[in-house]
N, C-alpha and C positions, 0 to 999 in steps of 0.2 A: 400419394397425397393427388389430391384431386386437382382439375386446370382451375373452377371454382377457388381451392385455397390457396391455390401459385395463382389469383389472380388477386385475392385480395390479403396475399401479402406484400404482393406485386403493387399496388394500392398506397399500404399499407408505411409503404417503404419509399414512395413517393412524394408522399402528406410529407413526414418526416423529411427528404430531404430538401421539401420545398418550404415546408417550416424554420428549418435549421439553417438556411441557407438566407432567408431574407433576415431573420433576427441579425448570424449573422455579419450579410453585404452593410446592413446599417453601418453596424461595429467600426466594419474593414472604411469607409467609408470617412465617418469622423473623423481615425487613424488619420486615415490617407490628409486628412482635410490640414488636421495640427501637423502632419510633416513638411504641408508645400510650406505651410505657412510659417516655418520652422521652431517650432511649439516641439513641448517635447510628446515623447510616446506613452509617458504616466501622466500624473493628474485626475487629481477626488473626482473629475467631467466621466472621462473618459473610463474610468474603472466601473463607474457606478453602472452605463453605460451596459460596459462587458458586461457583468452584474445582469441588472435584467434582462439583458438577452437571453444568457444563456437559465438563468430564476427559474425565467417564463418555461421553459423546455422539462425538468426536471431531468428522470431518469436515462440512458445514460451517459449523456454529456455533462450531466453535475458530477460522478465519477469519477468525467476525467478532469474538468475542473478542479474541481478539491482538489486532485494530485499532483494538479504544476501549481497548484500552490503550494504546497509542500513540499521542492522543490529549490531548492534557494538558487538565487541568482537568475531563475528561471524569464521571468516575466516582474516588469516592474513593483515597488514596496506598494505602491498606491493598489497593484493590478492584484495581487497576494492578498491583503487587506480585505478585500472586496470579498474572492476569491474564498476563501475560509467561511464565509461568515453565513453562504452555501449549506442551507442543511438536506442532505440526499432526503427529502417524505416527499416521493411521489404520489398523486392521492391513495385511495385504499379500492382496492375489486371489491366492487360490492357483491353481499351475501351469494343471488342467486351467479353475477358470474365467475364466486368464487370456486361453489357447487359445480358447477360447467368444468373449468380449468381440472377439476380433483378428478372429476366425471372423466375426462384427455388422459389421466394421470395410471388411475389407478383400475379406469373403468368403472362399469353398472353399481356393482356392489362395493362400493369403496368408503364408505357409511356402515357398515357390515365390521371393516375390519379394524376399527378403532370402538373402543367402552364411547367415547364421546368425543367431538373436534370440533367447536369452537367458530365459527364461519367469520368471526369479528378477528383481526388482526388484531394482536399482539403489540406489532412494531411493526413500520415499513419501512420501506430501504426505496435503491436507486436502481435493481433490476428484479426485486421482489419484496416480497414481505409474509409475517411468520404468525403461526396460528400455535396456540394453540392446543392438544391433544393426549385425552388416554385414552394407552393403550392394554391391551384386550387383559392384558395381566396386572393392569394396574399402574402402569409406569407411566410419569407425565415424560413428555412428546415436545419437543416443539418442529411443526411443518413450515419453510421455507421455499414458499409456493410462487415462483417464475412471471410474473409479469407478462401478457401475452406479447407476440410478439417482439420481444425485444431484440434476435438476430438481426434481424434488420434494422431494431430503434442503432441499432449498434453501428454497424455499418453504414447508414445514414451518420450519425453525431461522427466519429471516423473520418471519412471523407470531407468535413467542417473542423476537423480539428487540421488536421491538412491545411485548411486554409490560414486558418489561425496561425501557423507553426510557419507559415511563410510570409506570412507579417510581422513577422517575429525575426526574423532569416532578416525583411528588408530593411525596417525598420531600425536594428540593433542589430549590429554584427559583432559581436566579444562572443555569443556561440551558434554553435552547426548545431543544432536543436534537428536534423534530418533520423539519425541511428535512435533522438528522444523519443520521439515521432512511430518509430514501429515499435520499441521494447510499451510502448506504453496501449497500444493497440494490437500486440499479443499477446499483453495478461488480462487485458478488459475482454478478448474474445475468450479465455479459456474461462472466466469469470462466469461466462451463459451452463459451461459442462458444471454441473450439478453433481455428475457420476464423478467427475473428475476433484471438484473437491472433496467427498468421502473419501477416494483416497489419500486427500492431501492431512484428511481428523486420523484416519487411519496413521500415514506418519506421524503425525505428531504426538498417538499416542502412545506408539510406537517409542519413540525420541526419547518423550519426558517420562514414561512408565515410572520411572524411580526418581518421582521429583513428585514429593505432598505436599509441594504451595502452587501443584500447577493443573488444574483438571481441565482435559479435554473429553469432550462430546462424544459418547455412545453413538452410530451412525445404527443406525435399525433399515440392513437392506433390504427386507422384500415391501419396506413401504416406503423406497424411493426411486428417484426414476432420471432422464436426464436436466427435468425441469424442475422436479419437486425430491425437497431434503429432508430427510427425518433422522430427529437426533435425539438422545437425551435431552430433558428439557434441567437442564441446572441453575439448583435458588444459587441467585448472588445479591447483591448490591451492588449502585453504580460508581465507578473508581470517581469520580468526583466529589458524592460525598466524604468522602473520605481527605479531604482538602484538609482538615480542621481536628484530625483525628493525632492522636499521642505519636513525638517525633517517631517511634519505637513501629508503632501501626505502620506507618510511614518505606517507614525503612524495610518493611517486613515486605510492604509492598509491589514495591521499586525489587530489591532482589527479587522475587516474584517474575514479574516482569522479566528480566538480566537474565533471568536462566533461564525463561521460555525461548526468546528470540537468540543470547549467542549460543546454549548450548549447540542450537540444530546446525547454524550455522560454522565454528568453531568444528563440531565434529564431524560436520557432515555435509555441510556445503547448501543449507538450507537455510530458508529465511521467509517469517512472515511480515508482507509485504506492504500489511496497511493495516500498525501499529495505533489506528485510530482508536479513542479514550473509549468508544463505545463497542469496540469489539473484546474490551475487558470487561468484569463485575469480579467483588471479588467478595471470599465466599470466607463464612465464620469468623466477621467482623473482623476481618484481614492477618487471616490465616494465611490466606492464602487468592490466587488471581482463576478466572474461568476462562479462559482462550475462547471462545465464540464461531467465531469465522474465520473461515481457509479457502473464500473464493483465492483469493488471488498467493499464492506460498510461487516464491522463488527456487529452480534450482539450478544451479549451480556447477559449472565447471570447476571441477574440487583447484588446479589452476588459477583462478580467483580467488581461493580462498589463500593462501600459497601468498597472492597479492596482496593480501589487507595487515598477513604477518608479516612479512618483509617489508611494507611503508612503516607498521608499530615498530621493529626491530632497530630497522635505519635512520627514525627520528629519534628511536632512546639513545642512540649509539652515537651520530653525527654523522655516518654512513653514507656518503651524496650519491655513491655508486647500488645502496640495495634499493634506494627510493627511489631511481631512476626506471631500475628493474621490476619495484612492483608497478608506476604508474606503464609501463609496455604493458607488465604481465594480463594488464584488465582490457590496455590496446587501445589508451594512448595512442600516435600518431605525429611524426612531424614535432618531440618536443626537442625546443632549443632551450639553453639557458637557464635565459630569464622565463620561459613559460614552465619550465621546471617549480622557478620562482613562485609564483604571480601559483600554480599549483596546491604550493606547500603552506602556504597561507592557508589556504583553506584545512587542509592538511591536519597542522599545525592545531587549528579550532578543534575541528572532529574529533581527534587525537588525544586532543591534548589532556582533560581524565582518567585519560587510560595511562602516559604517562608519570604519572604523578604519582608513588607513594602512598598518600596518606588522604584518610579519610576528610570526604568535600564533597557539594557540593555541582552538580553539574554546572552551572554557569559562576559559580564561585564571586560571592562578589556582587557581577554583572545583574541588575534594575530584567528581570525575567523579560519586559517586554520589546530591549531592544539585542536580549542574547543573541547571536551570531549576524547581528546587524551591520557592525564595523568592517567585520569580515569580510562579505556578503560585496558592501558598497566597492572597497577594496578590490578586489576581485574584478568583479564587475569593468570598472575602471581603466583597470592592468589592461586588461583583455580588449572592451577596446581600443588601445592601442598598439596591441602587439599583436593582436587575433584573425579571424577566429580561431575556436579551441573548436575542434566534436567528441564529445563528452559519446564514451561509450554505450551501448544501447544495454550494458550488464554494470553497467555502473550507477544508472537512472536507481533503482527500485533498491539499493544500497542504502546507497545515498539519503531514500527519502527515507524510509526503512528507520535507518539513525536516525534523525532528525526527531521523525515521530517521536523513537523511544526517546530520545534526551526531552523532549516537550512536556513528554509524561513524566520525567523527574521534577521536571523544573514546576510541574504544577502540583507536585508529593512536595513540595519542598526536601526530596531526599537527600538523606547525605552516608553515604559511604567510600570505599576503600578500591575501585571501578580498578588501576593500576591493578591487587591482588584480586579482585575478579574474574579480568580479563586472562593472566598467569592463569589461573587455574584451570580457567576452560580450553587453551593451547595445549597445556602441558608442556613440560622441558621438552620432551619427545615430537612435536613436531615435526611433519612430512605429511605432503600433499601424497603422496601415494595410501598414507593411513586415511586420507580422511575418502579416498579414488575406494578405498576394499570398502571402507562401511561404509558409503553413499551406492555402488552398486548394491551391496548385498541391502540395502535398509528400501530401498527404489525393486527390488526382486523378489522379497518379503508383501512388502503391498500393493504390487499390480503395478506401476509408476516404470516400466522399461520404455513406455514409451513419448515419456518426458524430453520432449526436445530442445530444452533452455541447457538441460546435461549435455547434451552435446555441439551447445555452438559454439 
């Protein structure tokens, strides 16, 4: 890297810090004034101010904001609702800029490596944009090209995220968010590395090889770099277009999503941490799903999976000791009886569909827009009196992914026997050692032996 390049990077990061800082400082001042005058941190006006501040930035902070909005009880309800409206739609790079970026990734003769390449993006997201292309052998390709200087943007945004979390800790003492901030930062930084994402895709292709209802795009390694990911283009329709399909079709789609999420976790300790509806498309009119994005994949210590199973069985058989062991395995510390009872409110909500051996919807008669709100409010109020409670970092994306998957099932109004599906995933002979063995072999096969999350 030349001095000019270093100067450009420093300038970009400084500009990002300034712009994010100004926006967030305005919100911070507003919230502080509200607090001093005896008002509540939430409220529509404050929520809209935060949404405007973050929405004008696009890029990584948008992704972080959306992550925060899906973690129950992390933000006041008004804040969560506003942030969920934000769309990760950073302005697309112009054609000339795309050409320069492709040249930087694949060299001067990059066009000769494709039969065709559309410089106009097919889709734009928070960290990059997708272009359609055709390989020299005639295969349809999707090329995800990262926006320039995203590393600087991410660091600037994460620094300001610390400001937002510190504000939250001062104004609402129910939850200590420090471990959450570490986890979100680690996962967002990982998303910058498209070479790692390629390995994540290979991991899912391996795990789901015998799942005909789930398709994983193949990676074109010689047309990929750390900032360019070229993969097979999988044709499909938007999942939201199937909300009025037949019950059988909607159940089939939900079953495919369930298998795509729970099998990798239950058997290998791996989750797809971003179950956003845009990361799925539906093929052949509802026969199955295409799983499209692998930037946010979390590898857990096998003991964490054991904690998930212990909590399930502890709740199922009313075994308090096993329930407490599960929480401690996940990293919750200083648990008193009153805190355990508070945690159990949320646990029974999350595990509810798995505990009943019958066909049901996720919400089971609760209006979808109110699903989980009563439980989240009850937990929040209790923790304000009994807390604060430090949420272990590993819990963040597990909880977020479970809520995101449940939201998709709500959209589909799927009716399945979730209990039997879960039992089929964990099997009668579940053991942490078996998960550890499968995980080690899997990470070796796909070249992810340096995956820090597995060893945390």
